[in-house]
C-alpha positions, 0 to 999 in steps of 0.5 A: 098067764099066756100072752104072745105076739104074732104077725097077722100074716102068720098061721094062727094058733088054735088056743089063743084069742087073737087081738089085732092091735094096729090102728090101721087095717093090714094091707092084703087082709080081707076083713071077712075071715081075717085070722083075728077074734077082735080088733082093739084099735084103742091101744094103738099109738096115736097117729102123731107118735106113729108118724114120728117114729116110722119104725126107726130103730134109733128112735125105738127107746124114746118111742117106747117111753112115749107110747107107755105114757099114751097107754096110761091115759084115757081110752087107751088105759081102759083098753089095756085093762080090758086086754089084761082082763082077757089075758087073765081069762084065756091065752091071748095073742097080740097081732100086728101087721108090722114087719119088725115086730121086735121094735113095734108098738105091739112089743111095747104093749106086750111088755106092759101087759105082762107087767100088769098081769102079775 
């Protein structure tokens, strides 16, 4: 299974299904012609969690734990299952507008998906 992570502002690869995983539409990106194939808001962290975290590196470990718990519940869990199904069928690229991708929800989601694909 091929699952990757990229910023929406990066040049898209030609062989991956690109899924935007942010709750909010990225600044400066027009919806028409956006370099994504799908927008999956359901896997984004809750507004409360996102506001608490504010991309503070010191809070990342706790953020990741809280976010994993959110991903295991309700609509988010169903959306994760959908992404897993997509990843089994074709290469998948998780796309985010986050500047610090390595400490983002998208990085946590990537770990969750890679663990679930096996």
